[in-house]
C-alpha distance (Angstrom), angle and dihedral (degrees) to the residues before:
residue distance angle dihedral
M1 . . .
N2 3.82 . .
S3 3.79 98.4 .
I4 3.76 141.1 58.3
S5 3.79 122.8 -141.0
L6 3.82 106.2 -136.3
G7 3.78 130.5 -166.6
I8 3.80 126.7 179.8
Y9 3.79 111.3 -162.9
L10 3.79 131.6 -168.4
P11 3.81 124.6 -166.8
T12 3.81 91.4 -101.2
R13 3.80 105.4 28.3
I14 3.78 149.4 2.4
C15 3.79 109.1 -87.9
W16 3.82 99.8 -170.0
Q17 3.79 140.8 -13.7
A18 3.80 134.0 -175.2
D19 3.80 135.5 164.1
T20 3.81 98.1 -160.2
V21 3.81 105.6 62.5
R22 3.80 119.1 144.9
K23 3.83 100.0 -176.6
V24 3.82 139.6 12.6
I25 3.81 121.0 -164.5
A26 3.82 116.1 -170.7
E27 3.80 140.5 160.1
G28 3.77 120.2 -118.9
L29 3.79 134.8 171.9
E30 3.82 90.2 -78.0
G31 3.82 95.2 46.8
Y32 3.80 135.9 -95.5
F33 3.81 121.0 -17.5
T34 3.81 136.6 177.1
L35 3.79 127.4 -136.8
L36 3.81 121.8 -157.9
P37 3.84 128.0 -175.0
R38 3.82 95.9 -93.1
H39 3.79 95.9 39.4
V40 3.79 115.8 132.4
D41 3.82 115.9 -97.7
Y42 3.78 108.8 -79.4
I43 3.81 142.5 -175.8
A44 3.81 124.4 -162.7
V45 3.77 139.3 173.2
L46 3.80 107.2 -130.1
V47 3.78 124.1 -141.3
P48 3.81 124.7 -157.5
G49 3.79 105.8 -71.0
V50 3.78 147.1 105.8
L51 3.80 119.4 -61.0
T52 3.81 114.5 -154.5
V53 3.80 120.8 -158.0
V54 3.82 125.1 -173.6
D55 3.80 117.7 -167.3
N56 3.81 127.3 -152.0
A57 3.80 90.7 -95.2
G58 3.81 89.9 59.3
Q59 3.81 94.8 -109.3
T60 3.81 113.9 143.8
F61 3.80 123.8 -142.8
Y62 3.81 124.9 -168.7
F63 3.80 127.4 -155.9
A64 3.79 130.5 -177.4
V65 3.80 104.3 -141.3
D66 3.77 130.5 -171.0
H67 3.80 125.5 -148.3
G68 3.78 112.4 -42.2
S69 3.76 147.8 119.5
L70 3.78 135.1 -87.9
V71 3.79 124.4 -155.5
K72 3.82 122.4 -174.1
Q73 3.76 113.9 -169.9
G74 3.77 119.0 167.6
G75 3.79 108.0 -46.2
K76 3.80 95.2 -17.8
V77 3.78 130.4 90.0
N78 3.79 118.1 -170.9
I79 3.77 121.0 -171.5
S80 3.78 121.8 -168.4
T81 3.80 116.1 -169.5
R82 3.80 139.7 160.4
N83 3.79 94.0 -126.6
C84 3.80 137.2 9.9
I85 3.79 131.2 -178.4
E86 3.80 122.7 -174.3
G87 3.79 115.6 -142.9
K88 3.78 142.2 179.5
D89 3.80 98.8 -119.9
F90 3.78 142.7 15.4
R91 3.82 97.5 -114.2
S92 3.79 97.2 54.7
L93 3.80 90.5 50.4
V94 3.80 92.5 49.5
N95 3.81 86.8 59.2
I96 3.82 91.4 48.8
V97 3.81 91.3 51.0
A98 3.81 91.3 48.5
T99 3.79 95.4 47.8
E100 3.80 104.9 33.0
F101 3.80 109.1 26.2
Y102 3.80 98.1 38.3
Q103 3.82 89.4 44.3
L104 3.82 88.5 55.8
D105 3.80 89.1 51.8
D106 3.81 90.0 54.5
L107 3.81 90.8 49.2
E108 3.80 90.5 49.6
K109 3.80 90.9 50.7
K110 3.81 90.7 50.8
A111 3.81 90.9 48.0
R112 3.81 91.7 49.6
T113 3.79 91.0 48.2
A114 3.80 90.9 50.3
L115 3.82 90.9 47.7
A116 3.81 91.5 49.4
G117 3.82 88.9 50.8
L118 3.81 90.9 51.8
E119 3.81 91.5 48.3
H120 3.79 91.4 49.2
S121 3.80 91.6 48.2
M122 3.80 91.9 49.2
L123 3.81 92.5 49.1
R124 3.80 90.8 48.9
R125 3.81 90.7 51.6
F126 3.81 91.5 48.9
A127 3.80 88.6 51.4
E128 3.80 90.1 51.3
L129 3.82 91.2 50.1
K130 3.80 90.1 50.6
K131 3.83 90.7 54.6
R132 3.82 92.4 55.6
């Protein structure tokens, strides 16, 4: 087995698939790691970062990926992520990750904080009604 079959999946569509991948470089919670065809089976939680894929012809592909998961089982690697953008080079995608994906994280944090405030307010009002 000299190749990896790779699929990158979004919630609504397939972003990218290939059956002749030689190397996958991704960033997980513990940092960057590399998967080769005979690598042991592996599972990782992905953080926003740049995924690098090298095919058997030596061509390199770069993808900005959002939070997600990676599962390598046998000769297959499946990546599930919320967002994926293919780019021409590593540097341009680093900028996309920094501006778009981290910005979404900040918006999510603000939304969660606002929701927690609403829940707290509603519980307080229920408590006040119970006292009456």
